[in-house]
Backbone as CSV, one residue per row, in Angstrom:
resi,resn,N_x,N_y,N_z,CA_x,CA_y,CA_z,C_x,C_y,C_z
1,UNK,130.040,-6.788,-24.471,130.273,-6.383,-25.866,131.286,-5.268,-25.929
2,UNK,131.211,-4.282,-24.972,132.156,-3.147,-24.987,133.560,-3.664,-24.825
3,UNK,133.766,-4.614,-23.900,135.108,-5.124,-23.661,135.608,-5.784,-24.924
4,UNK,134.775,-6.580,-25.591,135.221,-7.274,-26.790,135.619,-6.303,-27.924
5,UNK,134.852,-5.225,-28.118,135.154,-4.239,-29.158,136.471,-3.524,-28.859
6,UNK,136.655,-3.129,-27.590,137.888,-2.423,-27.243,139.138,-3.328,-27.403
7,UNK,138.970,-4.609,-27.053,140.084,-5.545,-27.221,140.417,-5.806,-28.687
8,UNK,139.399,-5.870,-29.529,139.666,-6.051,-30.988,140.395,-4.859,-31.555
9,UNK,139.998,-3.655,-31.155,140.722,-2.486,-31.617,142.160,-2.471,-31.140
10,UNK,142.323,-2.826,-29.845,143.636,-2.922,-29.326,144.530,-3.951,-30.047
11,UNK,143.916,-5.079,-30.403,144.652,-6.146,-31.121,145.060,-5.623,-32.518
12,UNK,144.165,-4.939,-33.254,144.485,-4.470,-34.552,145.596,-3.427,-34.518
13,UNK,145.562,-2.568,-33.522,146.571,-1.491,-33.403,147.902,-2.082,-33.052
14,UNK,147.938,-3.021,-32.182,149.244,-3.618,-31.753,149.832,-4.434,-32.933
15,UNK,148.994,-5.147,-33.673,149.508,-5.898,-34.848,150.111,-4.907,-35.825
16,UNK,149.416,-3.827,-36.179,149.899,-2.897,-37.141,151.168,-2.230,-36.683
17,UNK,151.233,-1.866,-35.390,152.432,-1.210,-34.864,153.620,-2.158,-34.883
18,UNK,153.371,-3.419,-34.491,154.484,-4.365,-34.478,155.013,-4.593,-35.880
19,UNK,154.116,-4.643,-36.874,154.602,-4.832,-38.237,155.402,-3.631,-38.741
20,UNK,154.958,-2.435,-38.384,155.729,-1.250,-38.743,157.143,-1.304,-38.170
21,UNK,157.265,-1.656,-36.897,158.572,-1.689,-36.247,159.454,-2.776,-36.893
22,UNK,158.828,-3.923,-37.182,159.607,-5.027,-37.823,160.086,-4.642,-39.152
23,UNK,159.252,-3.936,-39.957,159.646,-3.514,-41.286,160.834,-2.514,-41.291
24,UNK,160.838,-1.652,-40.268,161.900,-0.668,-40.255,163.272,-1.289,-40.091
25,UNK,163.350,-2.436,-39.436,164.662,-3.072,-39.260,165.232,-3.523,-40.570
26,UNK,164.392,-3.841,-41.528,164.893,-4.279,-42.856,164.963,-3.192,-43.850
27,UNK,164.453,-1.991,-43.564,164.398,-0.877,-44.479,165.760,-0.212,-44.627
28,UNK,165.971,0.315,-45.824,167.187,1.131,-46.043,166.888,2.609,-45.801
29,UNK,167.914,3.390,-45.741,167.763,4.851,-45.617,167.412,5.365,-44.248
30,UNK,168.020,4.823,-43.216,167.774,5.360,-41.900,168.333,6.768,-41.800
31,UNK,169.441,7.005,-42.463,169.939,8.378,-42.587,170.394,8.557,-44.016
32,UNK,170.126,9.736,-44.584,170.387,9.999,-45.955,171.063,11.381,-46.149
33,UNK,171.853,11.459,-47.206,172.504,12.741,-47.540,172.769,12.738,-49.059
34,UNK,172.813,13.924,-49.630,173.064,14.041,-51.061,174.120,15.108,-51.265
35,UNK,174.891,14.928,-52.320,175.987,15.847,-52.721,175.769,16.199,-54.189
36,UNK,175.808,17.494,-54.524,175.642,17.899,-55.881,174.219,18.476,-56.087
37,UNK,173.803,18.550,-57.373,172.501,19.102,-57.672,172.537,19.877,-58.976
38,UNK,171.781,20.905,-59.077,171.680,21.734,-60.318,172.465,23.063,-60.109
39,UNK,173.163,23.423,-61.131,173.881,24.696,-61.155,173.282,25.585,-62.280
40,UNK,172.350,26.421,-61.936,171.636,27.219,-62.972,170.710,26.261,-63.789
41,UNK,170.941,26.255,-65.058,170.115,25.399,-65.913,170.850,24.094,-66.252
42,UNK,172.017,23.905,-65.627,172.792,22.695,-65.876,172.621,21.736,-64.682
43,UNK,172.583,20.474,-65.054,172.481,19.424,-64.041,173.870,18.900,-63.759
44,UNK,174.269,19.066,-62.528,175.578,18.581,-62.119,175.452,17.183,-61.634
45,UNK,176.558,16.517,-61.410,176.563,15.178,-60.899,176.041,15.123,-59.518
46,UNK,175.119,14.186,-59.231,174.535,14.046,-57.924,174.920,12.700,-57.320
47,UNK,175.164,12.676,-56.024,175.443,11.429,-55.331,174.676,11.403,-54.024
48,UNK,174.172,10.175,-53.739,173.404,10.026,-52.488,174.143,9.041,-51.558
49,UNK,174.196,9.392,-50.312,174.773,8.530,-49.320,173.643,8.150,-48.372
50,UNK,173.527,6.915,-48.047,172.491,6.450,-47.113,172.975,5.259,-46.330
51,UNK,172.352,5.039,-45.214,172.792,4.009,-44.280,171.612,3.389,-43.577
52,UNK,171.743,2.121,-43.204,170.683,1.406,-42.431,171.401,0.789,-41.239
53,UNK,170.688,-0.123,-40.552,171.259,-0.824,-39.417,172.242,-1.903,-39.839
54,UNK,172.273,-2.205,-41.141,173.102,-3.351,-41.570,174.138,-3.017,-42.610
55,UNK,174.055,-1.860,-43.261,175.066,-1.488,-44.260,174.989,-0.015,-44.547
56,UNK,176.051,0.495,-45.219,176.122,1.881,-45.682,176.385,1.899,-47.161
57,UNK,175.669,2.737,-47.892,175.742,2.676,-49.345,175.956,4.087,-49.950
58,UNK,176.467,4.051,-51.185,176.652,5.257,-52.006,176.013,4.993,-53.379
59,UNK,175.179,5.901,-53.835,174.514,5.763,-55.146,174.797,7.035,-55.958
60,UNK,175.282,6.858,-57.187,175.552,8.037,-58.039,174.372,8.326,-58.937
61,UNK,174.549,9.339,-59.759,173.442,9.762,-60.647,173.076,8.764,-61.704
62,UNK,173.924,7.809,-61.954,173.652,6.730,-62.921,172.983,5.560,-62.295
63,UNK,172.602,5.667,-61.038,171.883,4.664,-60.270,172.742,3.423,-59.974
64,UNK,174.040,3.636,-59.948,174.958,2.578,-59.584,175.287,2.733,-58.116
65,UNK,175.087,1.660,-57.372,175.276,1.685,-55.910,176.452,0.813,-55.491
66,UNK,177.132,1.306,-54.518,178.250,0.541,-53.867,177.928,0.523,-52.382
67,UNK,177.929,-0.664,-51.815,177.540,-0.784,-50.412,178.654,-1.476,-49.579
68,UNK,178.670,-1.076,-48.352,179.615,-1.703,-47.389,178.753,-2.294,-46.263
69,UNK,178.786,-3.633,-46.171,178.071,-4.357,-45.120,178.849,-4.224,-43.805
70,UNK,178.087,-3.882,-42.763,178.746,-3.777,-41.469,179.268,-5.095,-41.022
71,UNK,180.412,-5.104,-40.336,181.020,-6.385,-39.922,180.285,-6.997,-38.787
72,UNK,180.965,-7.960,-38.120,180.346,-8.684,-37.043,179.910,-7.782,-35.938
73,UNK,179.119,-8.313,-35.034,178.413,-7.476,-34.041,179.340,-6.641,-33.250
74,UNK,180.427,-7.201,-32.728,181.263,-6.471,-31.718,182.151,-5.422,-32.375
75,UNK,182.186,-5.334,-33.728,182.960,-4.303,-34.356,182.104,-3.184,-34.970
76,UNK,180.809,-3.228,-34.765,179.895,-2.176,-35.220,179.891,-1.024,-34.216
77,UNK,179.590,0.164,-34.736,179.508,1.352,-33.847,178.540,1.072,-32.715
78,UNK,178.815,1.660,-31.567,178.092,1.346,-30.343,176.634,1.736,-30.504
79,UNK,176.325,2.868,-31.138,174.938,3.310,-31.213,174.114,2.357,-32.104
80,UNK,174.740,1.731,-33.129,174.101,0.752,-33.956,173.731,-0.455,-33.145
81,UNK,174.661,-0.919,-32.312,174.409,-2.078,-31.486,173.280,-1.795,-30.483
82,UNK,173.243,-0.609,-29.904,172.180,-0.274,-28.983,170.821,-0.278,-29.668
83,UNK,170.735,0.301,-30.829,169.487,0.401,-31.599,169.026,-1.011,-31.951
84,UNK,169.912,-1.845,-32.441,169.537,-3.201,-32.777,169.010,-3.935,-31.599
85,UNK,169.717,-3.830,-30.449,169.293,-4.535,-29.237,167.891,-4.064,-28.768
86,UNK,167.656,-2.749,-28.784,166.385,-2.239,-28.341,165.235,-2.676,-29.214
87,UNK,165.462,-2.623,-30.548,164.369,-3.059,-31.435,164.103,-4.541,-31.363
88,UNK,165.125,-5.358,-31.249,164.919,-6.795,-31.104,164.256,-7.106,-29.814
89,UNK,164.564,-6.456,-28.749,163.898,-6.624,-27.479,162.441,-6.180,-27.588
90,UNK,162.182,-5.099,-28.298,160.801,-4.612,-28.491,159.982,-5.635,-29.227
91,UNK,160.520,-6.213,-30.310,159.802,-7.197,-31.095,159.516,-8.485,-30.259
92,UNK,160.506,-8.861,-29.420,160.310,-10.051,-28.603,159.229,-9.862,-27.576
93,UNK,159.249,-8.721,-26.899,158.241,-8.424,-25.873,156.867,-8.336,-26.548
94,UNK,156.829,-7.681,-27.708,155.611,-7.559,-28.420,155.033,-8.936,-28.835
95,UNK,155.891,-9.822,-29.242,155.396,-11.150,-29.614,154.832,-11.878,-28.370
96,UNK,155.475,-11.728,-27.180,154.893,-12.283,-25.977,153.538,-11.651,-25.726
97,UNK,153.405,-10.354,-25.995,152.088,-9.703,-25.817,151.019,-10.286,-26.740
98,UNK,151.397,-10.684,-27.944,150.451,-11.278,-28.892,149.955,-12.617,-28.339
99,UNK,150.882,-13.463,-27.807,150.484,-14.741,-27.303,149.524,-14.590,-26.152
100,UNK,149.835,-13.685,-25.233,148.969,-13.461,-24.085,147.590,-12.885,-24.516
101,UNK,147.625,-12.004,-25.499,146.337,-11.414,-25.974,145.447,-12.465,-26.570
102,UNK,146.024,-13.385,-27.337,145.241,-14.485,-27.936,144.594,-15.357,-26.824
103,UNK,145.299,-15.526,-25.716,144.764,-16.328,-24.621,143.779,-15.522,-23.768
104,UNK,143.930,-14.209,-23.786,143.128,-13.398,-22.856,141.973,-12.677,-23.436
105,UNK,141.903,-12.535,-24.787,140.769,-11.812,-25.366,139.475,-12.499,-25.136
106,UNK,138.424,-11.716,-24.913,137.108,-12.271,-24.576,136.496,-13.038,-25.755
107,UNK,136.902,-12.726,-26.973,136.312,-13.385,-28.147,136.989,-14.686,-28.483
108,UNK,137.943,-15.164,-27.653,138.624,-16.435,-27.911,138.180,-17.464,-26.878
109,UNK,138.291,-18.755,-27.213,137.918,-19.796,-26.297,139.144,-20.338,-25.542
110,UNK,140.229,-19.640,-25.611,141.463,-20.035,-24.954,141.630,-19.272,-23.606
111,UNK,142.497,-19.758,-22.749,142.904,-18.978,-21.631,142.169,-19.199,-20.304
112,UNK,141.185,-20.089,-20.284,140.500,-20.355,-18.985,139.337,-19.455,-18.688
113,UNK,139.085,-19.238,-17.419,137.936,-18.511,-16.930,138.155,-17.012,-17.066
114,UNK,137.088,-16.250,-16.849,137.094,-14.788,-17.101,138.232,-14.072,-16.353
115,UNK,138.368,-14.344,-15.026,139.370,-13.648,-14.289,140.760,-13.981,-14.807
116,UNK,141.048,-15.194,-15.154,142.339,-15.560,-15.732,142.571,-14.886,-17.071
117,UNK,141.521,-14.771,-17.876,141.678,-14.099,-19.204,141.952,-12.602,-18.973
118,UNK,141.285,-12.020,-17.969,141.461,-10.581,-17.714,142.958,-10.323,-17.301
119,UNK,143.470,-11.192,-16.484,144.885,-11.013,-16.059,145.832,-11.169,-17.267
120,UNK,145.544,-12.101,-18.168,146.400,-12.280,-19.312,146.361,-11.088,-20.217
121,UNK,145.155,-10.529,-20.466,145.038,-9.371,-21.347,145.654,-8.150,-20.688
122,UNK,145.612,-8.041,-19.365,146.243,-6.938,-18.653,147.754,-7.061,-18.826
123,UNK,148.323,-8.266,-18.656,149.740,-8.405,-18.827,150.141,-8.143,-20.283
124,UNK,149.298,-8.548,-21.244,149.588,-8.330,-22.654,149.640,-6.830,-22.911
125,UNK,148.722,-6.059,-22.298,148.701,-4.626,-22.496,150.054,-4.003,-22.076
126,UNK,150.515,-4.425,-20.939,151.826,-3.886,-20.480,152.987,-4.339,-21.346
127,UNK,152.885,-5.538,-21.901,153.952,-6.027,-22.826,154.018,-5.114,-24.023
128,UNK,152.832,-4.759,-24.585,152.850,-3.908,-25.789,153.323,-2.490,-25.491
129,UNK,152.939,-1.990,-24.275,153.422,-0.677,-23.883,154.915,-0.652,-23.729
130,UNK,155.458,-1.673,-23.054,156.894,-1.749,-22.878,157.555,-1.916,-24.208
131,UNK,156.987,-2.710,-25.109,157.543,-2.886,-26.433,157.626,-1.548,-27.200
132,UNK,156.534,-0.800,-27.103,156.540,0.529,-27.762,157.543,1.498,-27.195
133,UNK,157.753,1.430,-25.853,158.762,2.299,-25.244,160.159,1.910,-25.651
134,UNK,160.416,0.616,-25.724,161.726,0.125,-26.157,162.063,0.543,-27.576
135,UNK,161.124,0.348,-28.495,161.364,0.730,-29.905,161.497,2.262,-30.026
136,UNK,160.672,2.989,-29.285,160.779,4.457,-29.367,162.175,4.888,-28.883
137,UNK,162.674,4.251,-27.853,163.999,4.578,-27.331,165.087,4.250,-28.378
138,UNK,164.905,3.130,-29.083,165.857,2.793,-30.132,165.929,3.816,-31.239
139,UNK,164.767,4.265,-31.701,164.768,5.275,-32.764,165.320,6.588,-32.259
140,UNK,165.033,6.876,-30.953,165.517,8.135,-30.378,167.075,8.153,-30.297
141,UNK,167.641,7.005,-29.931,169.104,6.909,-29.861,169.706,7.174,-31.235
142,UNK,169.125,6.563,-32.275,169.678,6.720,-33.633,169.516,8.169,-34.082
143,UNK,168.317,8.758,-33.825,168.014,10.182,-34.261,168.944,11.144,-33.492
144,UNK,169.204,10.840,-32.224,170.066,11.743,-31.447,171.483,11.732,-31.999
145,UNK,171.986,10.569,-32.390,173.331,10.426,-32.928,173.438,11.209,-34.224
146,UNK,172.441,11.090,-35.111,172.498,11.808,-36.421,172.342,13.327,-36.193
147,UNK,171.467,13.703,-35.272,171.188,15.133,-35.038,172.363,15.850,-34.448
148,UNK,173.131,15.175,-33.560,174.276,15.815,-32.947,175.305,16.233,-34.007
149,UNK,175.521,15.332,-34.970,176.459,15.658,-36.034,175.906,16.726,-36.946
150,UNK,174.605,16.693,-37.187,173.992,17.654,-38.137,174.015,19.074,-37.597
151,UNK,173.775,19.229,-36.310,173.671,20.570,-35.745,175.010,21.037,-35.102
152,UNK,176.026,20.239,-35.220,177.337,20.642,-34.658,178.052,21.479,-35.699
153,UNK,178.292,22.774,-35.403,178.929,23.671,-36.369,180.400,23.328,-36.596
154,UNK,181.009,22.583,-35.692,182.397,22.219,-35.818,182.610,20.882,-36.499
155,UNK,181.519,20.204,-36.876,181.622,18.921,-37.562,181.889,19.157,-39.065
156,UNK,182.958,18.640,-39.594,183.385,18.860,-41.001,183.023,17.719,-41.897
157,UNK,182.510,16.636,-41.355,182.134,15.485,-42.195,180.839,15.643,-42.892
158,UNK,180.390,14.569,-43.543,179.094,14.567,-44.246,177.951,14.543,-43.285
159,UNK,177.035,15.504,-43.427,175.904,15.592,-42.547,174.669,14.915,-43.123
160,UNK,173.963,14.108,-42.304,172.823,13.319,-42.767,171.541,13.863,-42.210
161,UNK,170.457,13.555,-42.976,169.072,13.850,-42.511,168.501,12.500,-42.060
162,UNK,167.426,12.628,-41.236,166.711,11.439,-40.776,165.895,10.840,-41.931
163,UNK,165.891,9.502,-42.011,165.194,8.847,-43.087,163.799,8.388,-42.701
164,UNK,163.053,7.905,-43.703,161.680,7.423,-43.514,161.508,6.333,-42.425
165,UNK,162.431,5.333,-42.315,162.187,4.281,-41.304,162.024,4.807,-39.912
166,UNK,162.714,5.893,-39.565,162.577,6.385,-38.196,161.165,6.870,-37.922
167,UNK,160.584,7.617,-38.874,159.234,8.166,-38.673,158.211,7.068,-38.722
168,UNK,158.391,6.062,-39.576,157.510,4.918,-39.612,157.582,4.152,-38.315
169,UNK,158.786,4.014,-37.777,158.972,3.304,-36.522,158.295,4.015,-35.362
170,UNK,158.381,5.357,-35.346,157.721,6.070,-34.265,156.226,5.931,-34.311
171,UNK,155.694,5.920,-35.547,154.244,5.723,-35.677,153.848,4.315,-35.198
172,UNK,154.652,3.312,-35.588,154.408,1.939,-35.140,154.482,1.792,-33.619
173,UNK,155.460,2.474,-33.015,155.585,2.461,-31.562,154.352,3.050,-30.880
174,UNK,153.871,4.158,-31.491,152.669,4.791,-30.933,151.471,3.880,-31.032
175,UNK,151.325,3.198,-32.145,150.231,2.244,-32.329,150.307,1.147,-31.289
176,UNK,151.505,0.637,-31.040,151.661,-0.465,-30.041,151.268,0.016,-28.651
177,UNK,151.727,1.157,-28.309,151.372,1.668,-26.933,149.888,2.007,-26.828
178,UNK,149.306,2.568,-27.918,147.888,2.850,-27.848,147.052,1.541,-27.739
179,UNK,147.488,0.512,-28.486,146.786,-0.788,-28.396,146.908,-1.347,-27.002
180,UNK,148.091,-1.201,-26.396,148.322,-1.710,-25.042,147.385,-0.998,-24.033
181,UNK,147.235,0.295,-24.210,146.340,1.080,-23.292,144.891,0.655,-23.529
182,UNK,144.515,0.288,-24.748,143.173,-0.211,-25.008,142.929,-1.513,-24.249
183,UNK,143.966,-2.409,-24.235,143.833,-3.613,-23.486,143.614,-3.393,-22.003
184,UNK,144.435,-2.442,-21.449,144.288,-2.107,-20.033,142.946,-1.514,-19.714
185,UNK,142.452,-0.649,-20.605,141.164,-0.006,-20.403,140.036,-1.045,-20.389
186,UNK,140.185,-2.087,-21.237,139.112,-3.073,-21.360,138.905,-3.926,-20.125
187,UNK,139.973,-4.056,-19.280,139.840,-4.961,-18.162,140.096,-4.261,-16.821
188,UNK,140.199,-2.904,-16.806,140.536,-2.228,-15.529,139.386,-2.369,-14.583
189,UNK,138.115,-2.214,-15.029,137.031,-2.316,-14.092,136.782,-3.723,-13.589
190,UNK,136.806,-4.752,-14.468,136.632,-6.123,-13.918,137.732,-6.547,-12.932
191,UNK,138.959,-6.134,-13.214,140.039,-6.503,-12.301,139.995,-5.763,-10.991
192,UNK,139.440,-4.561,-11.022,139.324,-3.756,-9.765,138.041,-4.145,-8.995
193,UNK,137.219,-5.012,-9.581,136.020,-5.446,-8.888,134.826,-4.548,-8.998
194,UNK,134.923,-3.485,-9.833,133.846,-2.565,-9.938,132.655,-3.103,-10.712
195,UNK,132.901,-4.153,-11.484,131.769,-4.722,-12.259,131.362,-6.097,-11.745
196,UNK,131.892,-6.465,-10.585,131.597,-7.824,-10.069,130.110,-7.984,-9.811
197,UNK,129.533,-6.952,-9.234,128.126,-7.146,-8.843,127.218,-7.056,-10.074
198,UNK,127.687,-6.532,-11.185,126.877,-6.436,-12.371,127.152,-7.555,-13.366
199,UNK,128.121,-8.391,-13.102,128.517,-9.434,-14.023,127.847,-10.747,-13.618
200,UNK,126.960,-11.259,-14.503,126.292,-12.512,-14.207,127.286,-13.668,-14.371
201,UNK,127.261,-14.621,-13.425,128.079,-15.826,-13.486,127.232,-16.961,-13.992
202,UNK,127.929,-18.023,-14.383,127.179,-19.215,-14.904,126.306,-19.781,-13.804
203,UNK,126.766,-19.804,-12.571,125.998,-20.374,-11.448,124.710,-19.550,-11.264
204,UNK,124.853,-18.215,-11.287,123.656,-17.403,-11.077,122.622,-17.570,-12.206
205,UNK,123.117,-17.673,-13.432,122.224,-17.879,-14.570,121.535,-19.274,-14.451
206,UNK,122.264,-20.271,-14.030,121.699,-21.586,-13.879,120.601,-21.599,-12.755
207,UNK,120.820,-20.864,-11.701,119.829,-20.800,-10.650,118.573,-20.188,-11.136
208,UNK,118.700,-19.122,-11.919,117.515,-18.436,-12.495,116.698,-19.383,-13.339
209,UNK,117.447,-20.109,-14.255,116.756,-21.057,-15.119,116.127,-22.217,-14.335
210,UNK,116.833,-22.679,-13.298,116.345,-23.791,-12.515,115.057,-23.403,-11.744
211,UNK,115.067,-22.172,-11.233,113.840,-21.680,-10.518,112.657,-21.540,-11.488
212,UNK,112.945,-21.040,-12.748,111.916,-20.902,-13.705,111.286,-22.243,-14.079
213,UNK,112.132,-23.266,-14.278,111.618,-24.600,-14.619,110.795,-25.148,-13.498
214,UNK,111.235,-24.999,-12.214,110.471,-25.535,-11.094,109.134,-24.829,-10.930
215,UNK,109.108,-23.515,-11.101,107.889,-22.776,-10.952,106.870,-23.168,-12.004
216,UNK,107.311,-23.590,-13.167,106.427,-23.902,-14.265,106.233,-25.430,-14.470
217,UNK,106.713,-26.209,-13.556,106.512,-27.631,-13.562,107.253,-28.356,-14.687
218,UNK,108.374,-27.761,-15.105,109.159,-28.412,-16.170,110.377,-29.143,-15.627
219,UNK,110.889,-30.047,-16.383,112.014,-30.868,-15.927,113.214,-30.682,-16.842
220,UNK,114.385,-30.720,-16.219,115.618,-30.587,-16.989,115.807,-31.730,-17.987
221,UNK,115.242,-32.893,-17.687,115.413,-34.027,-18.595,114.787,-33.792,-19.950
222,UNK,113.851,-32.854,-19.995,113.206,-32.565,-21.302,113.923,-31.548,-22.138
223,UNK,115.024,-31.020,-21.559,115.831,-29.978,-22.287,116.778,-30.723,-23.248
224,UNK,116.699,-30.494,-24.501,117.514,-31.202,-25.509,118.503,-30.271,-26.204
225,UNK,118.339,-28.947,-26.071,119.242,-28.064,-26.789,119.370,-26.706,-26.118
226,UNK,120.522,-26.136,-26.119,120.794,-24.787,-25.592,121.523,-23.991,-26.652
227,UNK,121.100,-22.775,-26.892,121.751,-21.907,-27.894,122.164,-20.581,-27.196
228,UNK,123.415,-20.165,-27.347,123.915,-18.965,-26.759,125.082,-18.438,-27.539
229,UNK,125.549,-17.234,-27.190,126.791,-16.745,-27.743,127.992,-17.361,-27.092
230,UNK,129.205,-17.030,-27.557,130.396,-17.837,-27.137,131.187,-17.286,-26.005
231,UNK,130.622,-16.426,-25.146,131.374,-15.931,-23.941,131.649,-17.091,-23.000
232,UNK,132.711,-16.935,-22.228,133.088,-18.014,-21.253,132.005,-18.315,-20.302
233,UNK,131.284,-17.300,-19.832,130.198,-17.559,-18.882,129.138,-18.497,-19.452
234,UNK,128.861,-18.338,-20.733,127.864,-19.187,-21.383,128.419,-20.496,-21.939
235,UNK,129.571,-20.394,-22.558,130.056,-21.573,-23.372,131.268,-22.223,-22.761
236,UNK,131.700,-21.840,-21.571,132.904,-22.443,-20.947,132.745,-23.953,-20.810
237,UNK,133.872,-24.682,-21.108,133.788,-26.121,-21.099,133.835,-26.709,-19.697
238,UNK,134.347,-25.923,-18.732,134.479,-26.438,-17.401,133.424,-25.889,-16.451
239,UNK,133.224,-24.561,-16.494,132.298,-23.935,-15.525,131.261,-23.074,-16.209
240,UNK,131.120,-23.185,-17.532,130.164,-22.378,-18.213,128.727,-22.884,-17.999
241,UNK,127.766,-22.072,-18.421,126.350,-22.449,-18.243,126.060,-23.730,-19.034
242,UNK,126.657,-23.904,-20.206,126.406,-25.091,-20.981,126.788,-26.400,-20.229
243,UNK,127.900,-26.252,-19.452,128.397,-27.428,-18.685,127.358,-27.745,-17.511
244,UNK,126.882,-26.688,-16.875,125.960,-26.887,-15.751,124.628,-27.529,-16.279
245,UNK,124.193,-27.032,-17.452,122.976,-27.589,-18.007,123.191,-29.051,-18.469
246,UNK,124.385,-29.297,-18.990,124.706,-30.646,-19.375,124.656,-31.644,-18.222
247,UNK,125.079,-31.186,-17.041,125.041,-32.011,-15.847,123.616,-32.280,-15.421
248,UNK,122.746,-31.259,-15.641,121.363,-31.419,-15.210,120.535,-32.248,-16.237
249,UNK,120.986,-32.160,-17.496,120.283,-32.892,-18.571,121.345,-33.428,-19.530
250,UNK,121.587,-34.682,-19.467,122.637,-35.284,-20.313,122.297,-35.257,-21.785
251,UNK,121.008,-35.013,-22.129,120.616,-34.968,-23.535,120.759,-33.616,-24.150
252,UNK,121.042,-32.579,-23.337,121.102,-31.255,-23.836,122.381,-30.981,-24.668
253,UNK,122.261,-30.470,-25.886,123.432,-30.153,-26.706,123.490,-28.645,-26.895
254,UNK,124.746,-28.130,-26.892,124.913,-26.691,-27.026,125.168,-26.342,-28.475
255,UNK,124.577,-25.193,-28.911,124.744,-24.670,-30.265,125.186,-23.187,-30.186
256,UNK,126.194,-22.851,-30.951,126.616,-21.426,-30.968,125.624,-20.604,-31.774
257,UNK,125.245,-19.482,-31.220,124.306,-18.633,-31.915,124.957,-18.009,-33.173
258,UNK,124.317,-18.131,-34.299,124.901,-17.646,-35.557,124.933,-16.104,-35.625
259,UNK,124.102,-15.453,-34.829,124.095,-13.972,-34.870,125.322,-13.375,-34.198
260,UNK,125.851,-14.072,-33.174,126.991,-13.578,-32.449,128.284,-14.193,-32.991
């Protein structure tokens, strides 16, 4: 149960983090700047300059905007290309992590036996951690480029502040990495063999049941139904306890416990 709860929390955090990172790629205002303001009690003309990964815009005080869409890939500034590449790589690796997590989580019926599922969830955890590191690096590259101009006393051009998408992206990256560490934490003991002696296998459970029936003069042929929760040890189609009981009694049908 502990493994399942930790994995569910990891899944929720990685999903939320991946969505945050994906949203930042479409958001405007990666860097922003304003010109003008108030002069005493008079309101002077104000203009806002802002930019994203895809275009640069100017908005005046009458809310009229003029935008310049960035040209084809190879003519965009190098730091923009780097940030785009890092974020797209982060989203791709994160998507791979989602696929592996769906196959490896204990609460799913996919992915094979327990050891195979543990390996998948372990790999998924590293995918999400790498995804978070890639996206964090992308935001850092963009922030460093903006900050160098902002704090350079010899720079005479328009100086920009960091926009909301960068901070949202850093939060999403942290969520992804935290979820990845949750995945690793959930399977570190089983993969290291520290829980092997405490983990009941389907064969061991079947032996216990078989001995109980023999001691009490009961026959497997009289078993018509088995009810359990949906863990692979109990409900596995190939090597689960339900399959072993089905071999011993062809009339036995398995039912998923409604409480679990």
